[in-house]
N, C-alpha and C positions, 0 to 999 in steps of 0.2 A: 361403631362397622361405617368404615367411608365405601360408599357406592361406587362404582364406574358408571361413567356417564356415557352413553352410547346409542348414537343413533339407530331406530330405529332398522334403517335398512343398512345399516353397518355390523348389526347382532352378530350374524352369520360369520362376516368377515373377522369379526375380533373372536368367535369362537375359535375359526382355524385357526387365527393365531396365538390362541393359549395353547393349541394343541399343537403346534409348532415347536411352541415353547420346552412344553413340558416333554415332549419327546424326545427334546436333546439332541445328541450326538447317535440316537436310533437311525437308523437308515431304511427305506423302501424300495425299492423298485420301481421303479417309472411307470410300470406297468398297468402293478396294481396298487401303488399307493393312494390312488385319488378314490378308493376302493375299499380300504383301509379305514383311512382319514373320516369317509363317510361316516362306517359303523363306528369307529370312535364318537365322532359329532353326536352322530343319533343318543348311545348308550352313555357319553360320559365314562366310559369302560377302558382306559387302555390294555386291559388284557387281550383287546381284538387286533390290539398289532404281534402277537406274540401266536394266537391258534387260528387266524384263519388262513385256511388253505388254499392254494390255485392248482390245478391241474397246471400240465405243461400246455400254453399256447390258448389258457381257458378266456382271457377277455379276447384274442382275437377271434376267436370263435364267436365269441356272444357278439360281437362289432358285426363282424359280416353277418350272424342270422337278423340283429337287428336293421342293416343294410337291405334284409331281404322280406321286412315285416314280418317280424314275429309277431308270436301272440303270447304275451307273457300268462301263464299258467299260474296263481297263489291259493293258497291252501284255508288262506282264510281271508274274510270281505274286509279286514281290516287291515293285510298287505296291499288287498286291489286298492283300495284307497287312497292308500300313502304314495304310490306310484304317480310320477308327475305328469298327467293327461296332456298336459300343451308337447311333454315333451318326448311322449308314444305318437303321438299327432305327426310334429317333426320329422318323422321316422317311419311314419306308416306303418305302426306297431299298434297291438292293441294291447287290452287284459280280463282275462274272464278269471271267476274263481264260480266253481263247480256246488260247492258245498251245500248252499241252499236251497240246491233244485230237486223236484220232485223225483224226477227219476232216478238223481243219485241216492237220495234218503230208500227208495223203492230195493234200490237193487242193493245196497250196504244189509238192509232189512231181509232182502229174501236168500242173502250168499252168507249172512252172521258176520260180515265185513265193518269196518268204523265206513264212515264219511269219506275219508281223506281215501280211503285207497279205491275205493266205486269212482274219487273226482278224478284221481289218474286213468283208470280206465274210460269214463267217458274222452277225457284228455286226447288217450289214445287214438280217437277216432277220427280229429279236427281233422287232420290231412294237409296242416301247414307245421311250418318251423319254431318248434316252442323251445320256451324257456320258460321253465320249471323251478318256482321259486317257494322252497317250504319253511317257513318259522313257524309251525307249531306241532306240528302230525309225523311222527317219527315212523307212523305208517305210511305214508304216503312215500318217504324215503324206500321204505322197504318194499314196495309196489312198483314204483321206478326202478327198482336193481331187477326186480322178477322179469318186468319188462325186457329190459336193458340184455340182460343174459339171453332171453329166449328172442329177441330181436325183432317181438312184438309191437315195442313204441320207443324209439331212443330219440329223445332232445335234442336240441341241438346245446343245452347249458342246463344243466343241475346247480342251483342253490339250492345248499342244506345247510339248515342254520336254527332248527326245531331247537325248542327249548327246552329243559325238564328234565326228568330223572328218570321212566321207564321206555330204553329203547334206546332213548336220546342218542349216546354215545357210539350206540353198533349201527343205529343205522345210518349215521356220517360216515364212521368205516365202510361200510357197504359198499354207499355211494364211492367213494373214495376209489376201492377195488374192482371197482368196475370197471374203470379206465375212460369212464366217459368225461367228456370237457365237465369240472364240476370247479363251484365256488365253494367249502365249506367252513365251517366254524366249530373246529374241533372241540371238545369237550361238551358240556350240558348249557354252556351259554349261548343265548339265541333271542330269534323273537320275531313276531311280525313286523314289528318297527324294524330288525335286522335286516330282514327280506327285501321290505322295500328299499330301504336305503342302501343294499347293495343295486337292487332294479335302477333306481335314480344314478349312482354311480356311472354305472353302466353306460347310460343313455345321455349324461351328461360330456362321460370323454368321448360317444356317440356325434355330439354337437360340435366337437372340435376336431375330427377326422376330416 
């Protein structure tokens, strides 16, 4: 087994070179390319080349929200932890996760819902531009869909990439059908790491604007 010698500072660059080489002739539109590439980089899974869905103008809408100092809301603290804090600060943005909040736990217990559902209801009260990133809980996407169709809470962008089996595929398709600007990983794949990767890719694109 021959190891490849790469300096620590060059590991990410070299990883993207390998991804480029393995993609071969497969091309991506320039506006979505950095996002798909980062999803592949995060997971080592080339299926994201095919399963990432972008509504028309989603990236442009996200960049506008970032420039307005959007609040990123995640459905897990893992995703929150994975979003680059200096990049958020450069654009006057912030990130929140309400899943561990006492009022969210109480609302979920009282209403017989998941905490992810109650977290969406809390985010609806922020009164600020929101980019909502879901990497774990399809119930969050279902609740977002309910708010969006009722007009009671309409985020600037929804990132729908929960992983799993129960209502995962259906919840993503609901968000896609809602007409809201969205980025989704169709099918069962996704996760908190993918949600964070998409958020970071958008922030890095905004850095270059």
